[in-house]
VEXLUMVO-336959 format. One line per 2 residues: number of its first residue (from 1); their letters; for each residue x, y, z of C-alpha. Coordinates in steps of 0.001 Angstrom, whole numbers. Example, Ala and Ser with C-alpha at 12.3 -4.5 7.8 and 13.67 -1.06 7.14 Angstrom:
1	as	12300,-4500,7800 | 13670,-1060,7140
END
This chain:
1	md	123086,99421,103332 | 122137,96479,101574
3	et	118493,94910,100661 | 118361,93193,103873
5	ef	119192,96083,105936 | 116742,98364,103936
7	we	113962,95947,104588 | 114951,95444,108177
9	lv	114348,98802,108776 | 111045,99079,107107
11	dt	109639,95947,109115 | 110948,97312,112666
13	ar	109454,100665,111996 | 106355,99331,110948
15	gd	106072,96973,114122 | 107090,99749,116305
17	ae	104438,101778,114761 | 101642,99391,115082
19	gd	101100,99877,111274 | 100422,103359,111250
21	pe	102259,104777,108162 | 102393,108280,109563
23	eq	103999,106981,112874 | 106496,104740,110817
25	ad	107794,107283,108668 | 108707,109254,111747
27	ll	110659,106369,113449 | 112195,105737,110082
29	ve	113582,109470,110219 | 114674,109092,113598
31	rl	116272,105634,113010 | 117898,107149,109449
33	ar	119397,109999,111660 | 121292,107760,113889
35	ld	123188,106475,110521 | 125836,107954,108459
37	pe	124578,110322,105411 | 125606,107743,102823
39	av	123977,105113,104337 | 120536,107222,104376
41	ld	121252,107719,100686 | 121481,103977,100215
43	fa	118285,103718,101987 | 116808,106357,99718
45	rh	118053,104382,96443 | 116523,101291,97654
47	fe	113196,103174,98334 | 113128,104658,95324
49	sr	113974,101473,93241 | 111252,99768,94515
51	yh	108651,102998,94017 | 109622,102739,90644
53	ra	109271,99213,90301 | 105788,99527,91675
55	yr	104569,101748,88813 | 102394,99205,87065
57	wd	98989,99084,85619 | 97986,96104,87720
59	lw	98961,97497,90971 | 97102,100573,90061
61	ga	94074,98334,89562 | 94396,96854,92761
63	aw	94839,100371,94562 | 91546,101142,92901
65	vl	89829,98476,94185 | 91629,98579,97601
67	ld	90980,102388,98006 | 87587,102580,96267
69	ga	89479,104865,93771 | 92738,106162,93485
71	sd	94285,109403,91597 | 97802,109522,90214
73	da	98588,111310,93524 | 96915,108684,95591
75	fd	98597,105702,93698 | 102063,107391,94450
77	ff	100991,107724,97867 | 99831,103954,97823
79	rc	103076,102728,96287 | 105380,104123,99287
81	wl	102578,102674,101499 | 103026,99298,99770
83	ig	107001,99450,100415 | 106098,100374,103937
85	qg	104229,97096,104357 | 107419,95155,104171
87	re	108984,92643,101586 | 106529,89978,101649
89	vy	103636,92269,101119 | 105302,94280,98531
91	eg	106720,91175,96514 | 103373,89473,96636
93	al	101795,92305,95424 | 104247,92511,92421
95	hd	103883,88896,91716 | 100064,89079,92110
97	pd	98115,92566,92759 | 95290,90593,93789
99	al	97138,88629,96354 | 97079,91649,98516
101	ad	93638,90236,99474 | 95520,87789,101441
103	ll	98562,89335,102216 | 96985,92345,104210
105	dd	95869,91326,107851 | 93964,94666,108605
107	fd	92920,97617,106332 | 91830,100694,107923
109	ee	91040,102843,105056 | 91291,105802,107327
111	id	95107,105506,107508 | 96218,102561,105363
113	gd	97020,102893,101527 | 98335,106217,102103
115	ge	102191,106217,102618 | 103113,109591,101594
117	el	105397,110561,104542 | 107262,107402,104000
119	gy	108860,108541,100904 | 110119,111596,102483
121	aa	111678,109668,105573 | 115222,109645,104135
123	de	115237,112939,102694 | 114328,114388,106297
125	ay	116771,112248,107975 | 119788,113333,105352
127	eq	118737,116950,106160 | 118693,116455,109614
129	lt	122388,114979,109436 | 123857,117319,107004
131	gt	121722,120682,107005 | 121572,120183,103168
133	va	119027,118639,100635 | 119919,115152,99647
135	pd	121733,114939,96556 | 120558,113379,93384
137	lg	120658,109558,93867 | 121920,108739,90300
139	lp	119307,106298,89513 | 117469,106237,86197
141	ag	114332,108365,86063 | 111198,106426,86856
143	pa	108821,105271,83687 | 106910,107866,82190
145	ep	103904,105516,81999 | 103062,102580,84191
147	eg	104314,99339,82697 | 101955,96727,81453
149	tp	98482,96970,80073 | 96222,99747,80964
151	vd	93232,99051,83328 | 89674,100723,82787
153	fe	89054,102057,86250 | 85560,102965,85373
155	nd	84394,99299,84654 | 83566,97541,87716
157	sr	82826,94297,86359 | 86389,93963,84564
159	la	87865,95026,87885 | 85875,92366,89828
161	el	87185,89781,87232 | 90758,91121,87333
163	yp	90841,91281,91267 | 88339,88849,92385
165	rl	89538,88290,95756 | 90114,92175,96359
167	wd	86778,92616,94993 | 85208,90482,97233
169	rf	87024,91249,100368 | 87070,95252,99841
171	rp	83679,95881,97896 | 80526,95524,99347
END
């Protein structure tokens, strides 16, 4: 599975789920389970590498503003959700996290920002196909700490300065 196929699976599942991340995860499991096990592992490698790539302080700051706070776990789930938004949103957010204010059409704080189930879709599909737990993906371990310069999440004026568009759109 190449990068284009990976993003096509993510995008079509998101579209068919009408943006609901849990439904999107269910659809991904169904669609991945129709592939061969190696293709599922390829999908998992694509997902995992993007998940690690998004482990950055500037994205965590954007998630903090968008979600009105983001613990370690919440940021993990946010990164899964961000991948689930598709290539354009994902790459745009990596290029400029504040651009999420423009890249996101709608944002429902009840369901958006938490893509925990998306992170398990490939594992579930692999288990359904093989009856076994997915093997190690052979990827380097993710970074121990977020990349970049730490952001002071408790400093609202600094957050507003770093993420002016997100702050204006998502903070009263």
